[in-house]
C-alpha positions as CSV (number, residue, x, y, z in Angstrom):
1,X,-5.6,7.3,21.4
2,X,-3.4,9.1,18.8
3,X,-2.4,7.1,15.8
4,X,0.8,7.8,13.9
5,X,0.6,8.6,10.2
6,X,2.3,5.4,9.1
7,X,-0.3,3.3,11.0
8,X,-3.1,5.2,9.4
9,X,-1.6,4.6,5.9
10,X,-1.1,0.9,6.5
11,X,-4.6,0.6,8.0
12,X,-6.0,2.2,4.9
13,X,-4.0,-0.1,2.6
14,X,-5.1,-3.2,4.6
15,X,-8.4,-3.4,2.8
16,X,-8.4,-4.9,-0.7
17,X,-11.2,-2.7,-1.9
18,X,-9.2,0.4,-1.0
19,X,-6.1,-1.0,-2.7
20,X,-8.2,-1.6,-5.8
21,X,-9.5,2.0,-5.6
22,X,-6.0,3.3,-5.4
23,X,-5.0,1.2,-8.4
24,X,-7.8,2.7,-10.4
25,X,-6.9,6.2,-9.3
26,X,-3.3,5.6,-10.6
27,X,-4.9,5.7,-14.0
28,X,-6.4,9.1,-13.4
29,X,-9.1,11.0,-11.4
30,X,-12.5,9.4,-11.0
31,X,-15.9,10.0,-9.5
32,X,-17.5,7.9,-6.8
33,X,-19.7,6.3,-9.4
34,X,-16.8,5.4,-11.6
35,X,-14.9,4.0,-8.6
36,X,-17.9,2.0,-7.5
37,X,-18.4,0.4,-10.9
38,X,-16.4,-2.8,-10.5
39,X,-17.6,-3.5,-6.9
40,X,-20.8,-5.2,-5.7
41,X,-21.1,-2.7,-2.9
42,X,-23.2,0.5,-2.4
43,X,-22.1,4.0,-3.2
44,X,-22.2,4.9,0.5
45,X,-19.8,2.0,1.1
46,X,-17.4,3.3,-1.6
47,X,-17.7,6.8,0.0
48,X,-16.7,5.4,3.4
49,X,-13.7,3.7,1.7
50,X,-12.8,7.0,0.1
51,X,-13.1,8.8,3.5
52,X,-10.5,6.4,5.0
53,X,-8.2,6.9,2.0
54,X,-8.6,10.6,2.3
55,X,-7.9,10.6,6.1
56,X,-4.7,8.6,5.4
57,X,-3.7,11.3,2.9
58,X,-3.7,8.7,0.0
59,X,-6.2,10.6,-2.0
60,X,-7.7,14.1,-2.3
61,X,-11.3,14.8,-3.1
62,X,-12.6,17.8,-5.0
63,X,-16.1,19.0,-5.9
64,X,-17.0,20.5,-9.2
65,X,-20.8,21.3,-9.5
66,X,-22.5,18.0,-8.4
67,X,-19.5,15.8,-9.3
68,X,-17.0,14.8,-6.6
69,X,-13.7,13.6,-8.0
70,X,-10.9,11.7,-6.3
71,X,-7.2,11.9,-7.0
72,X,-4.3,9.7,-5.9
73,X,-1.7,11.2,-3.7
74,X,1.7,9.4,-3.9
75,X,3.6,10.9,-0.9
76,X,2.0,8.7,1.8
77,X,2.8,5.6,-0.4
78,X,6.4,6.8,-0.6
79,X,6.5,7.0,3.2
80,X,5.2,3.5,3.6
81,X,7.6,2.2,0.9
82,X,10.6,3.9,2.6
83,X,9.7,2.3,5.9
84,X,9.4,-1.2,4.3
85,X,12.6,-0.6,2.3
86,X,14.6,-0.4,5.5
87,X,13.4,-3.9,6.5
88,X,13.8,-5.2,2.9
89,X,17.5,-4.3,3.1
90,X,17.7,-5.9,6.6
91,X,16.3,-9.2,5.2
92,X,18.3,-9.1,2.1
93,X,21.5,-8.8,4.1
94,X,20.5,-11.6,6.4
95,X,19.5,-13.9,3.6
96,X,22.8,-13.2,1.9
97,X,24.7,-14.1,5.1
98,X,22.6,-17.2,5.5
99,X,23.2,-18.2,1.9
100,X,27.0,-17.8,2.4
101,X,26.8,-19.8,5.7
102,X,24.9,-22.6,4.0
103,X,27.5,-22.7,1.1
104,X,30.3,-23.0,3.7
105,X,28.5,-25.9,5.4
106,X,27.9,-27.6,2.1
107,X,31.6,-27.2,1.1
108,X,32.7,-28.5,4.5
109,X,30.5,-31.6,4.1
110,X,31.9,-32.1,0.6
111,X,35.5,-31.8,1.9
112,X,34.7,-34.3,4.7
113,X,33.4,-36.9,2.2
């Protein structure tokens, strides 16, 4: 079954460890060992998380001698944010309309008293 890019991005972001890795990479490139430091999980487990992030396009990985470095890639996050922004505007509009409606009801009740 084919998965669309946005679903892959959100699936990668669904895990708190992967989100923490992305937050760390926002400060700059890091090796697997550096990324594993704050976690009580194995290096292979971190590598699996990195693979998921890489498949989602959220990071790139490079190799220099025996060191493998990871870098944050912002474009997929921009795609996810743009998708969510559409719904944020939808809810903002609806909440504004609801607020106006509630104010009208409250004024009506005050006028009836």
